PyMOL Python script that loads the backbone (N, CA, C, O; Angstrom):
from pymol import cmd

cmd.read_pdbstr("""\
ATOM      1  N   MET A   1      15.418 -19.946 -22.412  1.00  0.00           N
ATOM      2  CA  MET A   1      15.439 -19.219 -21.696  1.00  0.00           C
ATOM      3  C   MET A   1      14.777 -17.986 -22.901  1.00  0.00           C
ATOM      4  O   MET A   1      15.385 -17.763 -23.948  1.00  0.00           O
ATOM      5  N   THR A   2      13.728 -17.412 -22.617  1.00  0.00           N
ATOM      6  CA  THR A   2      12.676 -16.356 -23.323  1.00  0.00           C
ATOM      7  C   THR A   2      13.796 -14.699 -22.842  1.00  0.00           C
ATOM      8  O   THR A   2      14.553 -14.176 -22.024  1.00  0.00           O
ATOM      9  N   LYS A   3      12.905 -14.546 -24.437  1.00  0.00           N
ATOM     10  CA  LYS A   3      14.013 -12.680 -24.500  1.00  0.00           C
ATOM     11  C   LYS A   3      13.714 -12.011 -23.158  1.00  0.00           C
ATOM     12  O   LYS A   3      14.569 -11.390 -22.527  1.00  0.00           O
ATOM     13  N   LEU A   4      11.650 -12.282 -22.513  1.00  0.00           N
ATOM     14  CA  LEU A   4      11.945 -11.489 -21.860  1.00  0.00           C
ATOM     15  C   LEU A   4      12.302 -11.341 -20.158  1.00  0.00           C
ATOM     16  O   LEU A   4      12.320 -10.451 -19.308  1.00  0.00           O
ATOM     17  N   PHE A   5      12.679 -13.437 -20.299  1.00  0.00           N
ATOM     18  CA  PHE A   5      12.786 -13.072 -18.519  1.00  0.00           C
ATOM     19  C   PHE A   5      15.109 -13.578 -18.658  1.00  0.00           C
ATOM     20  O   PHE A   5      15.885 -14.293 -18.023  1.00  0.00           O
ATOM     21  N   GLU A   6      15.216 -12.496 -20.047  1.00  0.00           N
ATOM     22  CA  GLU A   6      16.330 -12.826 -20.069  1.00  0.00           C
ATOM     23  C   GLU A   6      16.813 -11.247 -19.247  1.00  0.00           C
ATOM     24  O   GLU A   6      17.346 -10.985 -18.169  1.00  0.00           O
ATOM     25  N   ASP A   7      16.251 -10.348 -20.518  1.00  0.00           N
ATOM     26  CA  ASP A   7      15.809  -9.350 -19.948  1.00  0.00           C
ATOM     27  C   ASP A   7      16.114  -8.589 -18.686  1.00  0.00           C
ATOM     28  O   ASP A   7      16.873  -7.708 -18.281  1.00  0.00           O
ATOM     29  N   ALA A   8      14.675  -9.745 -18.065  1.00  0.00           N
ATOM     30  CA  ALA A   8      14.369  -9.185 -16.762  1.00  0.00           C
ATOM     31  C   ALA A   8      15.803  -9.658 -15.855  1.00  0.00           C
ATOM     32  O   ALA A   8      16.486  -8.634 -15.827  1.00  0.00           O
ATOM     33  N   ILE A   9      16.333 -10.450 -15.321  1.00  0.00           N
ATOM     34  CA  ILE A   9      17.942 -11.385 -15.480  1.00  0.00           C
ATOM     35  C   ILE A   9      18.299  -9.976 -15.687  1.00  0.00           C
ATOM     36  O   ILE A   9      18.102  -9.366 -14.636  1.00  0.00           O
ATOM     37  N   ARG A  10      18.564  -9.520 -16.242  1.00  0.00           N
ATOM     38  CA  ARG A  10      20.387  -8.700 -16.560  1.00  0.00           C
ATOM     39  C   ARG A  10      19.391  -7.108 -15.994  1.00  0.00           C
ATOM     40  O   ARG A  10      20.016  -6.216 -15.421  1.00  0.00           O
ATOM     41  N   GLN A  11      18.441  -7.014 -16.154  1.00  0.00           N
ATOM     42  CA  GLN A  11      18.200  -5.527 -15.105  1.00  0.00           C
ATOM     43  C   GLN A  11      18.139  -5.743 -13.863  1.00  0.00           C
ATOM     44  O   GLN A  11      18.530  -4.757 -13.238  1.00  0.00           O
ATOM     45  N   VAL A  12      17.535  -7.373 -12.616  1.00  0.00           N
ATOM     46  CA  VAL A  12      17.719  -7.341 -11.552  1.00  0.00           C
ATOM     47  C   VAL A  12      19.577  -7.962 -11.567  1.00  0.00           C
ATOM     48  O   VAL A  12      19.765  -8.587 -10.523  1.00  0.00           O
ATOM     49  N   GLU A  13      20.525  -7.933 -12.219  1.00  0.00           N
ATOM     50  CA  GLU A  13      21.531  -8.740 -11.632  1.00  0.00           C
ATOM     51  C   GLU A  13      22.663  -6.193 -11.804  1.00  0.00           C
ATOM     52  O   GLU A  13      23.716  -5.719 -11.377  1.00  0.00           O
ATOM     53  N   GLN A  14      21.530  -5.645 -12.592  1.00  0.00           N
ATOM     54  CA  GLN A  14      22.908  -4.515 -12.410  1.00  0.00           C
ATOM     55  C   GLN A  14      21.286  -3.359 -10.342  1.00  0.00           C
ATOM     56  O   GLN A  14      21.146  -2.178 -10.021  1.00  0.00           O
ATOM     57  N   LEU A  15      20.736  -4.495  -9.841  1.00  0.00           N
ATOM     58  CA  LEU A  15      20.620  -3.544  -8.260  1.00  0.00           C
ATOM     59  C   LEU A  15      21.049  -4.295  -7.229  1.00  0.00           C
ATOM     60  O   LEU A  15      20.779  -5.494  -7.308  1.00  0.00           O
ATOM     61  N   PRO A  16      21.619  -3.939  -6.318  1.00  0.00           N
ATOM     62  CA  PRO A  16      22.089  -4.175  -5.148  1.00  0.00           C
ATOM     63  C   PRO A  16      22.164  -5.581  -4.887  1.00  0.00           C
ATOM     64  O   PRO A  16      21.515  -6.475  -5.432  1.00  0.00           O
ATOM     65  N   GLU A  17      23.043  -5.673  -3.978  1.00  0.00           N
ATOM     66  CA  GLU A  17      23.236  -7.939  -3.838  1.00  0.00           C
ATOM     67  C   GLU A  17      21.567  -7.904  -2.589  1.00  0.00           C
ATOM     68  O   GLU A  17      20.810  -8.860  -2.755  1.00  0.00           O
ATOM     69  N   GLY A  18      21.123  -6.788  -1.422  1.00  0.00           N
ATOM     70  CA  GLY A  18      20.175  -7.453  -0.642  1.00  0.00           C
ATOM     71  C   GLY A  18      18.780  -7.245  -2.049  1.00  0.00           C
ATOM     72  O   GLY A  18      18.076  -8.244  -1.907  1.00  0.00           O
ATOM     73  N   GLU A  19      18.390  -6.666  -2.845  1.00  0.00           N
ATOM     74  CA  GLU A  19      18.023  -6.717  -3.574  1.00  0.00           C
ATOM     75  C   GLU A  19      17.657  -7.440  -4.523  1.00  0.00           C
ATOM     76  O   GLU A  19      16.540  -7.860  -4.826  1.00  0.00           O
ATOM     77  N   GLN A  20      18.717  -7.580  -5.018  1.00  0.00           N
ATOM     78  CA  GLN A  20      18.874  -8.803  -6.235  1.00  0.00           C
ATOM     79  C   GLN A  20      18.445 -10.511  -5.724  1.00  0.00           C
ATOM     80  O   GLN A  20      18.045 -11.392  -6.485  1.00  0.00           O
ATOM     81  N   ASP A  21      18.741 -10.673  -3.738  1.00  0.00           N
ATOM     82  CA  ASP A  21      18.681 -11.666  -3.618  1.00  0.00           C
ATOM     83  C   ASP A  21      16.760 -11.489  -3.123  1.00  0.00           C
ATOM     84  O   ASP A  21      16.043 -12.487  -3.055  1.00  0.00           O
ATOM     85  N   ALA A  22      16.197  -9.970  -2.818  1.00  0.00           N
ATOM     86  CA  ALA A  22      15.125 -10.450  -2.598  1.00  0.00           C
ATOM     87  C   ALA A  22      13.943 -10.634  -4.208  1.00  0.00           C
ATOM     88  O   ALA A  22      12.859 -11.202  -4.079  1.00  0.00           O
ATOM     89  N   ALA A  23      14.278 -10.215  -5.231  1.00  0.00           N
ATOM     90  CA  ALA A  23      14.022 -10.457  -6.113  1.00  0.00           C
ATOM     91  C   ALA A  23      14.063 -12.253  -6.535  1.00  0.00           C
ATOM     92  O   ALA A  23      13.266 -12.750  -7.331  1.00  0.00           O
ATOM     93  N   ALA A  24      15.036 -12.953  -5.897  1.00  0.00           N
ATOM     94  CA  ALA A  24      14.913 -14.237  -6.596  1.00  0.00           C
ATOM     95  C   ALA A  24      14.589 -14.298  -5.439  1.00  0.00           C
ATOM     96  O   ALA A  24      15.452 -13.542  -4.993  1.00  0.00           O
ATOM     97  N   GLY A  25      13.786 -14.728  -4.224  1.00  0.00           N
ATOM     98  CA  GLY A  25      13.627 -14.900  -3.195  1.00  0.00           C
ATOM     99  C   GLY A  25      12.223 -15.113  -3.816  1.00  0.00           C
ATOM    100  O   GLY A  25      11.697 -16.226  -3.788  1.00  0.00           O
ATOM    101  N   ALA A  26      11.610 -14.018  -4.387  1.00  0.00           N
ATOM    102  CA  ALA A  26      10.466 -13.628  -5.207  1.00  0.00           C
ATOM    103  C   ALA A  26       9.998 -14.507  -6.018  1.00  0.00           C
ATOM    104  O   ALA A  26       8.975 -15.172  -5.854  1.00  0.00           O
ATOM    105  N   LEU A  27      10.844 -14.541  -7.057  1.00  0.00           N
ATOM    106  CA  LEU A  27      10.851 -15.824  -8.419  1.00  0.00           C
ATOM    107  C   LEU A  27      10.292 -16.837  -7.495  1.00  0.00           C
ATOM    108  O   LEU A  27       9.073 -16.960  -7.377  1.00  0.00           O
ATOM    109  N   LEU A  28      11.529 -17.916  -6.524  1.00  0.00           N
ATOM    110  CA  LEU A  28      11.313 -18.849  -6.379  1.00  0.00           C
ATOM    111  C   LEU A  28      10.074 -19.473  -5.694  1.00  0.00           C
ATOM    112  O   LEU A  28       9.549 -20.576  -5.845  1.00  0.00           O
ATOM    113  N   ASP A  29       9.732 -18.295  -4.795  1.00  0.00           N
ATOM    114  CA  ASP A  29       8.249 -18.600  -4.101  1.00  0.00           C
ATOM    115  C   ASP A  29       7.207 -18.721  -5.047  1.00  0.00           C
ATOM    116  O   ASP A  29       6.275 -19.517  -4.929  1.00  0.00           O
ATOM    117  N   TYR A  30       7.421 -17.635  -6.341  1.00  0.00           N
ATOM    118  CA  TYR A  30       6.798 -17.677  -6.678  1.00  0.00           C
ATOM    119  C   TYR A  30       6.512 -19.045  -8.158  1.00  0.00           C
ATOM    120  O   TYR A  30       5.624 -19.030  -9.011  1.00  0.00           O
ATOM    121  N   VAL A  31       7.610 -20.050  -7.969  1.00  0.00           N
ATOM    122  CA  VAL A  31       7.851 -21.624  -8.787  1.00  0.00           C
ATOM    123  C   VAL A  31       7.688 -22.199  -7.893  1.00  0.00           C
ATOM    124  O   VAL A  31       8.096 -23.334  -8.136  1.00  0.00           O
ATOM    125  N   LYS A  32       7.094 -22.111  -6.328  1.00  0.00           N
ATOM    126  CA  LYS A  32       7.563 -23.087  -5.743  1.00  0.00           C
ATOM    127  C   LYS A  32       5.288 -23.019  -5.601  1.00  0.00           C
ATOM    128  O   LYS A  32       4.811 -24.063  -5.158  1.00  0.00           O
ATOM    129  N   HIS A  33       4.797 -22.485  -5.773  1.00  0.00           N
ATOM    130  CA  HIS A  33       3.088 -22.175  -5.150  1.00  0.00           C
ATOM    131  C   HIS A  33       2.510 -22.135  -6.054  1.00  0.00           C
ATOM    132  O   HIS A  33       1.467 -22.788  -6.039  1.00  0.00           O
ATOM    133  N   MET A  34       2.869 -21.331  -7.376  1.00  0.00           N
ATOM    134  CA  MET A  34       2.522 -21.153  -8.772  1.00  0.00           C
ATOM    135  C   MET A  34       0.938 -22.846  -8.597  1.00  0.00           C
ATOM    136  O   MET A  34      -0.279 -22.808  -8.414  1.00  0.00           O
ATOM    137  N   ARG A  35       1.657 -23.678  -8.735  1.00  0.00           N
ATOM    138  CA  ARG A  35       0.601 -24.507  -9.099  1.00  0.00           C
ATOM    139  C   ARG A  35      -0.169 -24.857  -8.742  1.00  0.00           C
ATOM    140  O   ARG A  35      -1.123 -25.459  -9.236  1.00  0.00           O
ATOM    141  N   GLU A  36       0.295 -24.284  -6.939  1.00  0.00           N
ATOM    142  CA  GLU A  36      -0.751 -24.823  -5.722  1.00  0.00           C
ATOM    143  C   GLU A  36      -2.225 -23.906  -5.555  1.00  0.00           C
ATOM    144  O   GLU A  36      -3.197 -24.176  -4.849  1.00  0.00           O
ATOM    145  N   ILE A  37      -2.046 -22.906  -6.333  1.00  0.00           N
ATOM    146  CA  ILE A  37      -3.409 -21.730  -6.555  1.00  0.00           C
ATOM    147  C   ILE A  37      -4.098 -22.030  -7.057  1.00  0.00           C
ATOM    148  O   ILE A  37      -3.634 -23.096  -7.460  1.00  0.00           O
ATOM    149  N   ARG A  38      -5.533 -21.910  -7.668  1.00  0.00           N
ATOM    150  CA  ARG A  38      -6.380 -22.969  -7.900  1.00  0.00           C
ATOM    151  C   ARG A  38      -7.999 -22.191  -7.335  1.00  0.00           C
ATOM    152  O   ARG A  38      -8.095 -21.970  -6.128  1.00  0.00           O
ATOM    153  N   LEU A  39      -9.198 -21.814  -8.261  1.00  0.00           N
ATOM    154  CA  LEU A  39     -10.026 -21.602  -6.640  1.00  0.00           C
ATOM    155  C   LEU A  39     -11.045 -23.007  -7.332  1.00  0.00           C
ATOM    156  O   LEU A  39     -10.929 -23.987  -8.069  1.00  0.00           O
ATOM    157  N   THR A  40     -12.016 -22.313  -6.538  1.00  0.00           N
ATOM    158  CA  THR A  40     -13.173 -23.319  -5.987  1.00  0.00           C
ATOM    159  C   THR A  40     -13.790 -23.427  -7.038  1.00  0.00           C
ATOM    160  O   THR A  40     -13.205 -23.357  -8.118  1.00  0.00           O
ATOM    161  N   ASP A  41     -15.633 -23.699  -6.896  1.00  0.00           N
ATOM    162  CA  ASP A  41     -15.986 -24.283  -8.155  1.00  0.00           C
ATOM    163  C   ASP A  41     -16.626 -22.496  -7.768  1.00  0.00           C
ATOM    164  O   ASP A  41     -16.742 -21.524  -8.514  1.00  0.00           O
ATOM    165  N   GLU A  42     -16.824 -22.609  -6.805  1.00  0.00           N
ATOM    166  CA  GLU A  42     -17.899 -21.469  -6.358  1.00  0.00           C
ATOM    167  C   GLU A  42     -17.138 -19.919  -6.661  1.00  0.00           C
ATOM    168  O   GLU A  42     -17.690 -18.880  -7.022  1.00  0.00           O
ATOM    169  N   GLN A  43     -15.960 -20.117  -6.433  1.00  0.00           N
ATOM    170  CA  GLN A  43     -14.875 -19.019  -6.734  1.00  0.00           C
ATOM    171  C   GLN A  43     -15.039 -18.870  -8.375  1.00  0.00           C
ATOM    172  O   GLN A  43     -14.902 -17.690  -8.699  1.00  0.00           O
ATOM    173  N   VAL A  44     -15.235 -19.545  -9.239  1.00  0.00           N
ATOM    174  CA  VAL A  44     -14.762 -19.701 -10.333  1.00  0.00           C
ATOM    175  C   VAL A  44     -16.848 -19.428 -10.875  1.00  0.00           C
ATOM    176  O   VAL A  44     -17.226 -18.507 -11.600  1.00  0.00           O
ATOM    177  N   ALA A  45     -17.648 -20.350 -10.346  1.00  0.00           N
ATOM    178  CA  ALA A  45     -18.740 -18.636 -10.492  1.00  0.00           C
ATOM    179  C   ALA A  45     -18.852 -17.625  -9.758  1.00  0.00           C
ATOM    180  O   ALA A  45     -19.968 -17.292  -9.360  1.00  0.00           O
ATOM    181  N   GLU A  46     -18.231 -17.236  -9.572  1.00  0.00           N
ATOM    182  CA  GLU A  46     -18.627 -15.807  -8.798  1.00  0.00           C
ATOM    183  C   GLU A  46     -17.806 -14.999  -9.491  1.00  0.00           C
ATOM    184  O   GLU A  46     -18.016 -13.791  -9.595  1.00  0.00           O
ATOM    185  N   VAL A  47     -16.406 -15.846 -10.231  1.00  0.00           N
ATOM    186  CA  VAL A  47     -15.831 -14.590 -11.088  1.00  0.00           C
ATOM    187  C   VAL A  47     -16.261 -14.476 -12.486  1.00  0.00           C
ATOM    188  O   VAL A  47     -16.149 -13.521 -13.255  1.00  0.00           O
ATOM    189  N   LEU A  48     -16.966 -16.065 -12.732  1.00  0.00           N
ATOM    190  CA  LEU A  48     -18.064 -16.125 -13.483  1.00  0.00           C
ATOM    191  C   LEU A  48     -19.055 -14.780 -14.356  1.00  0.00           C
ATOM    192  O   LEU A  48     -18.853 -14.030 -15.311  1.00  0.00           O
ATOM    193  N   ARG A  49     -20.147 -15.022 -13.411  1.00  0.00           N
ATOM    194  CA  ARG A  49     -20.824 -13.756 -12.717  1.00  0.00           C
ATOM    195  C   ARG A  49     -20.613 -12.646 -12.507  1.00  0.00           C
ATOM    196  O   ARG A  49     -21.289 -11.844 -13.151  1.00  0.00           O
ATOM    197  N   ARG A  50     -20.215 -12.434 -12.122  1.00  0.00           N
ATOM    198  CA  ARG A  50     -19.328 -10.761 -12.118  1.00  0.00           C
ATOM    199  C   ARG A  50     -18.798 -10.016 -13.213  1.00  0.00           C
ATOM    200  O   ARG A  50     -18.599  -8.804 -13.296  1.00  0.00           O
ATOM    201  N   ILE A  51     -18.512 -11.327 -14.401  1.00  0.00           N
ATOM    202  CA  ILE A  51     -17.856 -10.695 -16.054  1.00  0.00           C
ATOM    203  C   ILE A  51     -18.984 -10.299 -16.282  1.00  0.00           C
ATOM    204  O   ILE A  51     -18.972  -9.070 -16.352  1.00  0.00           O
ATOM    205  N   ALA A  52     -20.068 -10.762 -16.451  1.00  0.00           N
ATOM    206  CA  ALA A  52     -21.196 -11.354 -16.879  1.00  0.00           C
ATOM    207  C   ALA A  52     -22.401 -10.464 -16.104  1.00  0.00           C
ATOM    208  O   ALA A  52     -23.559 -10.722 -16.433  1.00  0.00           O
ATOM    209  N   ASP A  53     -22.174  -9.463 -15.123  1.00  0.00           N
ATOM    210  CA  ASP A  53     -22.761  -8.314 -14.716  1.00  0.00           C
ATOM    211  C   ASP A  53     -22.515  -7.986 -15.778  1.00  0.00           C
ATOM    212  O   ASP A  53     -21.595  -8.400 -16.484  1.00  0.00           O
ATOM    213  N   PRO A  54     -23.796  -6.717 -16.178  1.00  0.00           N
ATOM    214  CA  PRO A  54     -23.256  -5.767 -17.706  1.00  0.00           C
ATOM    215  C   PRO A  54     -23.017  -4.295 -16.804  1.00  0.00           C
ATOM    216  O   PRO A  54     -22.155  -3.515 -17.210  1.00  0.00           O
ATOM    217  N   ASN A  55     -23.627  -4.041 -15.868  1.00  0.00           N
ATOM    218  CA  ASN A  55     -23.321  -2.808 -14.512  1.00  0.00           C
ATOM    219  C   ASN A  55     -22.840  -3.271 -13.618  1.00  0.00           C
ATOM    220  O   ASN A  55     -23.323  -3.356 -12.489  1.00  0.00           O
ATOM    221  N   ARG A  56     -21.407  -3.789 -14.129  1.00  0.00           N
ATOM    222  CA  ARG A  56     -20.030  -3.708 -13.145  1.00  0.00           C
ATOM    223  C   ARG A  56     -19.424  -2.989 -13.259  1.00  0.00           C
ATOM    224  O   ARG A  56     -19.061  -2.671 -14.391  1.00  0.00           O
ATOM    225  N   LYS A  57     -18.696  -1.918 -11.427  1.00  0.00           N
ATOM    226  CA  LYS A  57     -18.045  -1.161 -11.189  1.00  0.00           C
ATOM    227  C   LYS A  57     -16.800  -2.042 -11.685  1.00  0.00           C
ATOM    228  O   LYS A  57     -16.399  -3.140 -11.299  1.00  0.00           O
ATOM    229  N   LEU A  58     -16.224  -0.966 -12.909  1.00  0.00           N
ATOM    230  CA  LEU A  58     -14.880  -1.312 -13.687  1.00  0.00           C
ATOM    231  C   LEU A  58     -13.425   0.109 -12.437  1.00  0.00           C
ATOM    232  O   LEU A  58     -13.503   1.332 -12.329  1.00  0.00           O
ATOM    233  N   LEU A  59     -12.599  -0.655 -11.938  1.00  0.00           N
ATOM    234  CA  LEU A  59     -11.747   0.170 -11.259  1.00  0.00           C
ATOM    235  C   LEU A  59     -10.671   0.882 -12.036  1.00  0.00           C
ATOM    236  O   LEU A  59     -10.581   0.468 -13.192  1.00  0.00           O
ATOM    237  N   SER A  60      -9.973   1.680 -11.766  1.00  0.00           N
ATOM    238  CA  SER A  60      -8.880   3.192 -12.110  1.00  0.00           C
ATOM    239  C   SER A  60      -7.810   2.031 -11.811  1.00  0.00           C
ATOM    240  O   SER A  60      -8.199   1.041 -11.191  1.00  0.00           O
ATOM    241  N   LEU A  61      -6.333   2.132 -12.276  1.00  0.00           N
ATOM    242  CA  LEU A  61      -5.639   1.865 -11.836  1.00  0.00           C
ATOM    243  C   LEU A  61      -5.311   2.040 -10.594  1.00  0.00           C
ATOM    244  O   LEU A  61      -4.858   1.220  -9.795  1.00  0.00           O
ATOM    245  N   ALA A  62      -5.724   3.892 -10.369  1.00  0.00           N
ATOM    246  CA  ALA A  62      -5.346   4.235  -8.805  1.00  0.00           C
ATOM    247  C   ALA A  62      -6.331   3.839  -7.489  1.00  0.00           C
ATOM    248  O   ALA A  62      -6.133   3.806  -6.275  1.00  0.00           O
ATOM    249  N   GLU A  63      -7.306   3.601  -8.214  1.00  0.00           N
ATOM    250  CA  GLU A  63      -8.484   2.718  -7.799  1.00  0.00           C
ATOM    251  C   GLU A  63      -7.898   1.714  -6.441  1.00  0.00           C
ATOM    252  O   GLU A  63      -7.790   1.607  -5.219  1.00  0.00           O
ATOM    253  N   ALA A  64      -7.606   1.042  -7.938  1.00  0.00           N
ATOM    254  CA  ALA A  64      -7.158  -0.603  -7.962  1.00  0.00           C
ATOM    255  C   ALA A  64      -5.828  -0.614  -7.221  1.00  0.00           C
ATOM    256  O   ALA A  64      -5.132  -1.623  -7.335  1.00  0.00           O
ATOM    257  N   ARG A  65      -5.477   0.222  -6.607  1.00  0.00           N
ATOM    258  CA  ARG A  65      -3.771  -0.251  -5.990  1.00  0.00           C
ATOM    259  C   ARG A  65      -3.953   1.211  -4.496  1.00  0.00           C
ATOM    260  O   ARG A  65      -3.027   1.353  -3.697  1.00  0.00           O
ATOM    261  N   ALA A  66      -4.717   1.738  -4.442  1.00  0.00           N
ATOM    262  CA  ALA A  66      -5.997   2.087  -2.918  1.00  0.00           C
ATOM    263  C   ALA A  66      -6.437   0.969  -2.133  1.00  0.00           C
ATOM    264  O   ALA A  66      -6.522   0.729  -0.929  1.00  0.00           O
ATOM    265  N   ARG A  67      -6.660   0.434  -3.081  1.00  0.00           N
ATOM    266  CA  ARG A  67      -7.776  -0.952  -2.580  1.00  0.00           C
ATOM    267  C   ARG A  67      -6.505  -2.168  -2.615  1.00  0.00           C
ATOM    268  O   ARG A  67      -6.602  -2.797  -1.562  1.00  0.00           O
ATOM    269  N   VAL A  68      -5.578  -2.604  -3.294  1.00  0.00           N
ATOM    270  CA  VAL A  68      -4.696  -2.930  -2.516  1.00  0.00           C
ATOM    271  C   VAL A  68      -3.858  -2.812  -1.635  1.00  0.00           C
ATOM    272  O   VAL A  68      -3.334  -3.683  -0.941  1.00  0.00           O
ATOM    273  N   GLU A  69      -3.674  -1.399  -1.652  1.00  0.00           N
ATOM    274  CA  GLU A  69      -2.371  -0.814  -0.902  1.00  0.00           C
ATOM    275  C   GLU A  69      -2.947  -0.944   0.983  1.00  0.00           C
ATOM    276  O   GLU A  69      -2.204  -1.006   1.963  1.00  0.00           O
ATOM    277  N   GLY A  70      -4.357  -0.950   0.966  1.00  0.00           N
ATOM    278  CA  GLY A  70      -5.315  -0.981   1.988  1.00  0.00           C
ATOM    279  C   GLY A  70      -5.569  -2.278   2.543  1.00  0.00           C
ATOM    280  O   GLY A  70      -5.984  -2.144   3.693  1.00  0.00           O
ATOM    281  N   PHE A  71      -5.481  -3.603   2.160  1.00  0.00           N
ATOM    282  CA  PHE A  71      -5.016  -4.930   2.613  1.00  0.00           C
ATOM    283  C   PHE A  71      -4.896  -5.445   3.873  1.00  0.00           C
ATOM    284  O   PHE A  71      -5.430  -6.142   4.736  1.00  0.00           O
ATOM    285  N   GLY A  72      -3.093  -4.182   3.320  1.00  0.00           N
ATOM    286  CA  GLY A  72      -2.247  -4.583   5.200  1.00  0.00           C
ATOM    287  C   GLY A  72      -2.079  -3.772   5.476  1.00  0.00           C
ATOM    288  O   GLY A  72      -0.954  -3.274   5.515  1.00  0.00           O
ATOM    289  N   SER A  73      -3.401  -3.084   5.899  1.00  0.00           N
ATOM    290  CA  SER A  73      -3.690  -1.879   7.484  1.00  0.00           C
ATOM    291  C   SER A  73      -4.239  -3.092   8.741  1.00  0.00           C
ATOM    292  O   SER A  73      -4.519  -2.717   9.880  1.00  0.00           O
TER     293      SER A  73
END
""", "prot")
cmd.dss("prot")
cmd.show_as("cartoon", "prot")
cmd.util.cbc("prot")
cmd.orient("prot")
């Protein structure tokens, strides 16, 4: 087990039981699906195209968070 993972477990152990269960559920979901997440060839091409664009718009962390929060609406 890595030091980072050990630190994470120690922090989770300090949480209330319900939050520990939520963290465990998130970790189990990650492990279950981590190898299933794949980009299509078209998606890879689009990512590469956007990275290569010298005029691409970069977002601040606040702007990115605001966009992600908007996904749930």
